[in-house]
C-alpha positions as a Markdown table, in Angstrom:
| # | Residue | x | y | z |
|---|---|---|---|---|
| 1 | Met | 6.1 | 7.0 | -17.5 |
| 2 | Lys | 4.1 | 9.4 | -15.3 |
| 3 | Asp | 1.1 | 7.1 | -14.5 |
| 4 | Ile | 2.9 | 5.2 | -11.7 |
| 5 | Leu | 1.4 | 5.5 | -8.2 |
| 6 | Val | 2.9 | 4.5 | -4.9 |
| 7 | Ile | 0.3 | 3.7 | -2.2 |
| 8 | Phe | 1.6 | 3.8 | 1.3 |
| 9 | Val | -0.3 | 1.8 | 4.0 |
| 10 | Thr | 0.3 | 0.9 | 7.6 |
| 11 | Phe | -0.9 | -2.4 | 9.1 |
| 12 | Pro | -1.1 | -3.6 | 12.7 |
| 13 | Asn | 1.0 | -6.7 | 12.0 |
| 14 | Ile | 2.9 | -8.6 | 9.3 |
| 15 | Glu | 0.1 | -11.2 | 8.9 |
| 16 | Glu | -2.4 | -8.6 | 7.8 |
| 17 | Ala | 0.1 | -6.8 | 5.6 |
| 18 | Asn | 1.0 | -10.1 | 3.9 |
| 19 | Lys | -2.6 | -11.0 | 3.4 |
| 20 | Cys | -3.4 | -7.7 | 1.7 |
| 21 | Thr | -0.2 | -7.9 | -0.4 |
| 22 | Ala | -1.0 | -11.5 | -1.5 |
| 23 | Phe | -4.5 | -10.5 | -2.6 |
| 24 | Leu | -3.4 | -7.4 | -4.5 |
| 25 | Leu | -0.6 | -9.3 | -6.3 |
| 26 | Ser | -3.0 | -12.2 | -7.1 |
| 27 | Lys | -5.4 | -9.8 | -8.8 |
| 28 | Asn | -2.6 | -8.0 | -10.7 |
| 29 | Leu | -3.6 | -4.8 | -8.9 |
| 30 | Val | 0.0 | -4.0 | -7.9 |
| 31 | Ala | 3.4 | -4.9 | -9.3 |
| 32 | Cys | 5.2 | -5.1 | -6.0 |
| 33 | Ala | 5.2 | -4.3 | -2.4 |
| 34 | Asn | 8.0 | -3.2 | 0.0 |
| 35 | Ser | 7.4 | -3.6 | 3.7 |
| 36 | His | 9.2 | -2.8 | 6.9 |
| 37 | Ser | 8.5 | -2.4 | 10.6 |
| 38 | Ile | 8.0 | 1.2 | 11.9 |
| 39 | Asn | 7.3 | 2.8 | 15.2 |
| 40 | Ser | 4.2 | 5.1 | 15.1 |
| 41 | Thr | 3.1 | 7.7 | 17.6 |
| 42 | Tyr | -0.4 | 9.4 | 17.3 |
| 43 | Pro | -3.3 | 10.7 | 19.3 |
| 44 | Trp | -6.2 | 8.3 | 19.8 |
| 45 | Asp | -9.2 | 8.6 | 22.1 |
| 46 | Gly | -7.6 | 11.5 | 23.9 |
| 47 | Lys | -4.3 | 9.9 | 24.6 |
| 48 | Val | -1.0 | 9.7 | 22.8 |
| 49 | Glu | -0.4 | 6.1 | 21.7 |
| 50 | Ser | 2.7 | 4.4 | 20.4 |
| 51 | Ser | 2.8 | 1.1 | 18.5 |
| 52 | Thr | 4.8 | -0.9 | 16.1 |
| 53 | Glu | 3.3 | -1.2 | 12.7 |
| 54 | Ile | 4.1 | -2.6 | 9.3 |
| 55 | Ala | 4.4 | 0.0 | 6.6 |
| 56 | Val | 3.9 | -1.2 | 3.0 |
| 57 | Ser | 4.6 | 0.8 | -0.2 |
| 58 | Tyr | 2.6 | -0.7 | -3.2 |
| 59 | Lys | 3.6 | 0.2 | -6.8 |
| 60 | Thr | 0.8 | 0.3 | -9.3 |
| 61 | Leu | -0.7 | 2.4 | -12.1 |
| 62 | Ile | -2.9 | 5.3 | -11.6 |
| 63 | His | -5.9 | 3.8 | -13.3 |
| 64 | Lys | -5.9 | 1.0 | -10.6 |
| 65 | Lys | -6.0 | 3.5 | -7.6 |
| 66 | Thr | -9.7 | 3.0 | -6.8 |
| 67 | Phe | -9.5 | -0.8 | -7.0 |
| 68 | Val | -6.4 | -1.0 | -4.9 |
| 69 | Lys | -7.8 | 1.3 | -2.2 |
| 70 | Arg | -11.1 | -0.5 | -2.1 |
| 71 | Ala | -9.3 | -3.9 | -1.7 |
| 72 | Ile | -7.1 | -2.5 | 1.1 |
| 73 | Lys | -10.1 | -1.1 | 3.0 |
| 74 | Ala | -11.9 | -4.4 | 2.7 |
| 75 | Ile | -9.0 | -6.3 | 4.2 |
| 76 | His | -7.7 | -3.7 | 6.7 |
| 77 | Ser | -8.7 | -4.1 | 10.4 |
| 78 | Tyr | -8.2 | -0.5 | 11.4 |
| 79 | Lys | -11.2 | 1.8 | 12.0 |
| 80 | Val | -9.2 | 4.6 | 10.3 |
| 81 | Pro | -6.5 | 3.0 | 8.1 |
| 82 | Cys | -3.7 | 5.1 | 6.7 |
| 83 | Ile | -3.8 | 4.9 | 2.9 |
| 84 | Leu | -1.8 | 7.5 | 1.2 |
| 85 | Ser | -1.0 | 7.7 | -2.5 |
| 86 | Lys | 1.5 | 9.7 | -4.6 |
| 87 | Lys | 2.0 | 9.9 | -8.3 |
| 88 | Val | 5.7 | 9.3 | -9.1 |
| 89 | Glu | 8.0 | 8.9 | -12.1 |
| 90 | Ala | 10.3 | 6.0 | -12.8 |
| 91 | Asn | 13.0 | 5.0 | -15.2 |
| 92 | Leu | 11.8 | 3.5 | -18.4 |
| 93 | Ser | 12.7 | -0.2 | -17.7 |
| 94 | Tyr | 11.0 | -0.1 | -14.3 |
| 95 | Tyr | 7.9 | 1.6 | -15.8 |
| 96 | Lys | 7.7 | -1.1 | -18.4 |
| 97 | Trp | 8.0 | -3.8 | -15.8 |
| 98 | Ile | 5.2 | -2.4 | -13.7 |
| 99 | Lys | 3.0 | -2.0 | -16.8 |
| 100 | Ser | 3.6 | -5.7 | -17.7 |
| 101 | Leu | 2.3 | -6.8 | -14.3 |
| 102 | Val | -0.6 | -4.5 | -13.5 |
| 103 | Met | -3.6 | -5.5 | -15.6 |
């Protein structure tokens, strides 16, 4: 139950987030995605910028990490996309559910 990975990604809009999510789900690379609107503040080109973005948390298995990250980078429009991953543990039934979906 320790081979679950959560991959956190920010997108510029819901359309791009949905496009990426649909692709990852269609290829059985992730079991699910949770998305929500966030406000981001960051330095860019010498100025402090603020924008509304869509944050998505993808649940997958560790052995799919490289494939998922590669797919996200191919779809993502940002020059420097935020793609963070963290190994997590889950309850047994949720783990089995993820394993049944991620091929």
